C-alpha positions in Angstrom: -22.6 -5.0 -14.2 -22.1 -7.9 -11.9 -24.3 -8.0 -8.8 -22.8 -7.4 -5.4 -21.5 -10.7 -3.9 -23.9 -12.4 -1.6 -23.0 -14.2 1.7 -22.1 -17.4 -0.1 -19.7 -15.6 -2.4 -18.0 -13.9 0.5 -17.5 -17.1 2.5 -14.3 -18.3 0.9 -12.6 -14.8 0.7 -13.4 -14.3 4.4 -12.0 -17.7 5.4 -8.8 -16.9 3.5 -8.4 -13.5 5.0 -9.0 -14.8 8.6 -6.4 -17.5 8.1 -3.9 -15.0 6.7 -4.5 -12.5 9.5 -4.0 -15.2 12.2 -0.9 -16.5 10.4 0.6 -13.0 10.3 -0.1 -12.6 14.0 1.5 -15.9 14.7 4.7 -14.7 12.9 4.9 -11.7 15.1 4.3 -13.7 18.2 6.9 -16.3 17.4 9.5 -13.6 16.5 8.8 -11.9 19.8 9.1 -15.2 21.9 12.2 -16.4 20.1 13.8 -12.9 20.4 15.4 -13.5 17.1 15.4 -9.8 16.5 13.9 -6.7 18.1 10.6 -5.9 16.4 11.6 -2.2 16.7 14.7 -2.6 14.5 14.7 -2.6 10.7 13.0 -0.6 7.9 10.6 2.1 9.1 9.4 0.1 12.0 11.0 2.2 14.8 9.5 5.3 13.3 6.0 3.9 13.1 6.4 2.8 16.7 7.5 6.2 17.8 4.7 8.0 16.0 2.2 5.5 17.4 3.3 6.2 20.9 2.8 10.0 20.4 0.5 10.4 17.4 0.0 14.1 18.1 3.5 14.8 19.3 6.0 17.3 18.1 8.4 14.9 16.5 10.8 14.6 19.4 10.1 10.9 19.7 11.8 10.2 16.4 15.4 8.9 16.6 18.0 11.0 14.9 15.4 13.5 13.5 17.9 15.4 11.4 18.5 12.1 9.4 15.1 10.4 9.6 12.9 13.5 9.5 10.0 14.4 11.8 7.2 15.8 9.6 8.1 13.1 7.0 7.6 10.3 9.5 4.3 11.8 10.8 3.0 12.3 7.3 1.8 8.7 7.1 -0.3 8.8 10.2 -3.1 6.3 9.6 -1.3 3.1 10.5 0.2 4.5 13.8 -3.0 6.2 14.9 -5.1 3.0 14.2 -2.6 1.1 16.2 -2.8 3.7 19.0 -6.6 3.5 19.0 -6.5 -0.3 18.9 -4.8 -0.4 22.3 -6.8 2.5 23.7 -3.8 4.9 23.6 -1.8 2.7 26.1 1.9 3.2 25.1 3.0 0.0 26.8 0.9 -2.1 24.5 1.7 -0.2 21.3 3.6 -3.0 19.6 0.6 -5.2 20.1 -1.6 -2.6 18.4 0.9 -2.3 15.5 1.0 -6.1 15.1 -2.8 -6.4 15.2 -3.4 -3.6 12.6 -0.6 -5.0 10.3 -2.1 -8.6 10.6 -5.7 -7.5 10.0 -4.6 -5.3 7.1 -2.9 -8.2 5.4 -5.9 -10.4 5.9 -8.3 -7.8 4.6 -6.1 -7.3 1.5 -6.4 -11.0 0.8 -10.2 -10.9 1.4 -10.7 -8.1 -1.1 -8.3 -9.5 -3.7 -10.2 -12.9 -3.5 -13.5 -11.1 -3.9 -12.3 -9.2 -7.0 -11.0 -12.4 -8.5 -14.2 -14.3 -7.7 -16.3 -11.6 -9.3 -14.0 -11.9 -12.3 -14.9 -15.5 -12.6 -11.5 -16.7 -11.3 -10.5 -18.9 -8.4 -10.4 -16.7 -5.2 -7.5 -18.8 -3.9 -5.4 -16.9 -6.4 -5.5 -14.0 -3.8 -2.9 -16.0 -1.9 -0.5 -14.5 -4.4 -0.3 -11.7 -1.9 1.7 -14.0 0.3 4.1 -14.8 -2.5 5.2 -11.2 -3.0 8.8 -10.4 -2.2 7.6 -8.1 0.6 5.8 -10.8 2.5 8.5 -13.4 1.9 11.2 -11.1 3.3 8.9 -9.9 6.1 8.4 -13.5 7.3 12.2 -13.7 7.8 12.4 -10.3 9.6 8.9 -9.3 10.8 8.7 -5.5 11.3 5.9 -3.0 11.7 5.2 -1.0 8.5 2.1 0.6 6.9 2.2 -0.9 3.4 -0.3 -3.7 4.0 -2.8 -1.1 5.4 -2.2 1.1 2.3 -2.7 -1.9 0.0 -5.9 -3.0 1.8 -7.4 0.5 1.4 -6.6 0.6 -2.3 -8.3 -2.7 -2.8 -11.2 -1.5 -0.7 -11.6 1.5 -3.0 -11.7 -0.8 -6.0 -14.3 -3.0 -4.3 -16.5 0.0 -3.3 -16.5 1.2 -6.9 -17.2 -2.3 -8.1 -20.3 -2.3 -5.8 -21.4 1.1 -7.1 -20.7 2.7 -3.7 -18.6 5.5 -5.2 -19.1 7.7 -2.1 -17.7 5.1 0.2 -14.9 4.5 -2.3 -13.8 8.2 -2.1 -14.0 8.1 1.7 -11.7 5.1 1.7 -9.4 6.9 -0.7 -9.1 9.7 1.8 -7.9 7.1 4.4 -5.5 5.6 1.8 -3.8 8.9 1.3 -3.3 9.2 5.1 -1.8 5.7 5.1 0.6 6.3 2.3 0.5 9.3 -0.1 1.8 7.3 -3.0 -1.5 5.3 -3.1 -2.7 8.2 -5.2 -1.0 6.5 -8.1 -3.3 3.4 -7.8 -6.3 5.7 -7.5 -5.5 7.9 -10.5 -7.4 5.7 -13.0 -10.7 6.2 -11.1 -10.0 9.9 -10.5 -9.1 10.6 -14.1 -12.2 8.8 -15.4 -14.4 10.9 -13.2 -12.6 14.1 -14.1 -13.1 13.4 -17.8 -16.5 11.7 -17.8 -18.1 12.0 -14.3 -20.6 14.4 -12.9 -19.8 17.6 -11.0 -20.7 15.7 -7.8 -18.1 13.0 -8.5 -15.4 15.6 -9.2 -16.2 17.4 -6.0 -16.2 14.1 -4.2 -12.6 13.5 -5.2 -11.7 17.0 -4.1 -13.3 16.3 -0.7 -11.3 13.1 -0.4 -8.1 15.1 -0.5 -9.2 17.4 2.4 -8.2 15.2 5.4 -4.7 14.7 3.9 -4.3 18.4 3.2 -5.6 19.3 6.7 -3.1 16.9 8.3 -0.2 18.3 6.2 -1.2 21.8 7.3 -1.3 20.7 11.0 2.2 19.1 10.6 3.5 22.3 9.0 2.2 24.3 12.0 3.4 21.8 14.6 6.8 20.9 13.2 7.8 23.8 11.0 8.0 21.9 7.7 5.9 20.0 5.3 6.3 16.2 5.1 7.1 16.4 1.4 9.8 19.1 1.9 11.3 17.7 5.1 15.1 18.3 4.6 16.1 14.9 6.2 18.2 12.6 4.0 15.7 9.8 4.5 13.1 11.8 2.7 15.4 13.4 0.1 17.1 10.2 -0.9 13.9 8.1 -1.1 13.5 9.2 -4.8 16.0 10.6 -7.3 16.4 11.5 -10.9 14.8 9.1 -13.3 16.8 5.9 -14.1 20.1 7.3 -12.7 20.1 5.3 -9.5 18.8 2.2 -11.2 21.6 2.3 -13.8 24.1 2.8 -11.1 22.7 -0.1 -9.1 22.8 -2.4 -12.2 26.4 -1.5 -12.7 27.2 -2.6 -9.1 24.9 -5.7 -9.3 27.8 -8.1 -8.5 26.7 -7.4 -4.9 24.1 -10.2 -4.3 21.8 -8.0 -2.2 21.9 -5.2 -4.8 21.2 -7.7 -7.6 18.2 -9.0 -5.8 16.9 -5.5 -5.3 17.4 -4.5 -8.9 15.7 -7.7 -10.0 12.7 -7.1 -7.8 12.4 -3.5 -9.0 12.7 -4.2 -12.7 10.6 -7.4 -12.5 7.8 -5.4 -10.9 8.0 -2.7 -13.5 7.9 -5.2 -16.4 5.2 -7.3 -14.9 2.9 -4.3 -14.2 3.4 -2.5 -17.5 3.2 -5.6 -19.7 0.0 -6.6 -17.8 -1.4 -3.2 -18.5 -0.5 -3.5 -22.1 -2.2 -6.8 -22.8 -4.9 -7.0 -20.1 -8.1 -5.0 -19.9 -9.1 -5.1 -16.2 -9.9 -1.5 -15.2 -8.8 0.0 -12.8 -6.6 -2.9 -11.6 -4.2 -3.0 -14.6 -3.8 0.7 -14.9 -3.4 1.0 -11.1 -0.6 -1.6 -11.2 1.3 0.3 -14.0 1.0 3.7 -12.4 2.1 2.3 -9.0 5.1 0.7 -10.7 6.0 4.0 -12.4 8.1 5.0 -9.3 10.7 2.3 -10.2 12.8 4.6 -12.4 12.8 7.2 -9.7 13.9 5.0 -6.8 16.7 6.8 -4.8 19.8 5.6 -3.0 17.9 5.3 0.2 15.8 2.5 -1.2 17.7 0.7 -4.0 20.4 -1.1 -1.9 17.8 -2.8 0.3 15.6 -5.6 -1.1 13.0 -5.3 1.7 12.7 -1.5 1.3 12.1 -1.8 -2.5 9.7 -4.7 -2.0 7.8 -2.7 0.7 7.5 0.4 -1.6 6.3 -1.7 -4.5 3.9 -4.0 -2.6 0.8 -2.4 -4.1 2.2 -2.5 -7.6 3.2 -6.2 -7.2 -0.2 -7.3 -5.9 -2.2 -5.3 -8.5 0.1 -6.6 -11.3 -0.4 -10.2 -10.1 -4.2 -9.7 -10.0 -4.1 -8.3 -13.5 -2.5 -11.4 -14.8 -4.7 -13.7 -12.8 -7.9 -11.9 -13.8 -7.7 -13.0 -17.5 -7.4 -11.1 -20.7 -10.9 -11.3 -22.3 -11.7 -7.7 -23.1 -15.4 -8.5 -22.8 -14.8 -8.9 -19.1 -13.6 -5.4 -18.6 -16.5 -5.0 -16.2 -16.3 -8.5 -14.8 -15.2 -7.2 -11.4 -18.1 -4.9 -11.3 -15.8 -1.9 -11.9 -16.8 0.3 -14.8 -14.5 0.3 -17.8 -12.6 3.5 -18.8 -15.2 4.5 -21.3 -18.2 4.3 -19.0 -19.7 7.1 -17.0 -19.6 7.4 -13.2 
């Protein structure tokens, strides 16, 4: 078990993260000044903004609710409510709050990725691979407010907490990750499954407790809006996923469309990179988390597949974890090199 990083070890990751956060903030600022596009147009950005303005509302702030959904949009509450808290609940500054939380989240993700690599004995500057993901490259062109960097940062924070033997903190962070994006459960499953199989009763109860805030929020939304987020009848929710492989095969058949070809390439590339990394690398839980996060690729629906940015956004966590898996090396004797216990060890 590697000792927790000291101040000197954290210096380079922190500097990297601060630089990335400032850079992301600059992108938002330049886009706003240049007025090259409205920051409220594109992807899920307008929905996150609407929720952030009224985090405890009844869904009436959502545009075209019958299409976009209400409970569905409020289901991922953490990013909007953090943005709302950042500006003290002042609606006129909500875009500033959204930009700050997005930028800080991206910076934190780089800090944590760099720390994990450094504990693995690798160059922490490899964490800048986060900036080379399709999501970030497309986002720089069209900066919008979305929750995925926040979800990614929380997944990495859970990994770091377990690496430092702070399992309780890790489960608390997992509770927040679920409120940021419910699909983060895929990246957390390796740790959950290990504790279910080999952990103590206390660790199992800890994971059950981590689900309580998410369940409570779902129940509140059901009472407030009359439906569960995961059963919202809106097409935006229903068409996000589909039958396995069907939509991917259909998209491949129509890949003469340049945008569709790019989307299919991003999706299949992420899937192959993640699963091949899991097959040949040994970094637990990073490699398994990458593969499980990429497992959604065959199920992508018609609401995501035509759009490169949407697919890149959905697969951001899988892409970053897959990249870290490859950067982390393949020496099986290093399975605990990041301080995270291997699959066969106890909690």
